[in-house]
C-alpha positions as CSV (number, residue, x, y, z in Angstrom):
1,M,-3.3,-5.2,13.8
2,I,-5.1,-2.6,11.7
3,H,-5.5,-0.2,14.6
4,Y,-1.8,-0.6,15.4
5,I,-0.8,0.5,11.8
6,K,-3.4,3.2,11.8
7,D,-1.9,4.7,15.0
8,E,1.8,4.0,14.4
9,N,2.0,4.7,10.6
10,P,-1.2,6.4,9.2
11,E,0.3,7.1,5.8
12,I,0.9,3.4,5.3
13,N,-2.6,2.7,6.4
14,S,-4.0,5.2,3.9
15,A,-1.9,3.7,1.1
16,I,-3.1,0.2,1.9
17,I,-6.7,1.3,1.9
18,E,-6.3,3.2,-1.4
19,A,-4.6,0.3,-3.1
20,A,-7.3,-2.1,-1.9
21,Q,-10.0,0.1,-3.3
22,N,-8.3,0.3,-6.7
23,T,-8.2,-3.4,-7.5
24,N,-10.6,-5.8,-9.2
25,L,-9.9,-8.3,-6.4
26,D,-11.7,-8.4,-3.0
27,P,-10.6,-5.2,-1.3
28,K,-10.8,-6.8,2.2
29,A,-8.5,-9.6,1.1
30,V,-6.0,-7.2,-0.5
31,A,-5.9,-5.0,2.6
32,L,-5.5,-8.0,4.9
33,G,-2.6,-9.3,2.9
34,A,-1.0,-5.9,2.9
35,Y,-1.4,-5.4,6.6
36,M,0.1,-8.9,7.3
37,T,3.0,-8.2,5.0
38,Y,3.7,-4.8,6.7
39,I,3.7,-6.5,10.2
40,L,6.0,-9.3,9.0
41,L,8.5,-6.8,7.5
42,E,8.4,-4.6,10.6
43,T,9.0,-7.6,12.8
44,A,11.9,-8.7,10.7
45,M,13.5,-5.3,10.7
46,K,13.2,-5.1,14.5
47,E,14.7,-8.5,15.0
48,E,17.6,-7.6,12.7
49,A,18.2,-4.4,14.7
50,G,18.2,-6.4,17.9
51,Q,15.1,-4.7,19.2
52,Q,12.4,-6.5,21.2
53,V,9.6,-7.7,19.0
54,F,6.1,-7.7,20.2
55,T,4.1,-10.9,20.4
56,I,0.4,-11.7,20.3
57,D,0.4,-12.4,24.1
58,E,1.5,-8.8,25.0
């Protein structure tokens, strides 16, 4: 998941890492939540646009 975002949208990846480092919370937990949210939003947008959505099996 992280590598996908890193390759497909490096500026989002950088923003997630920066945000995770600038918090008093566990940076790994913050980053994981952000990555998961990004993937869910991307999936929803693709479904709404009628595009094929990737699955874990692919």
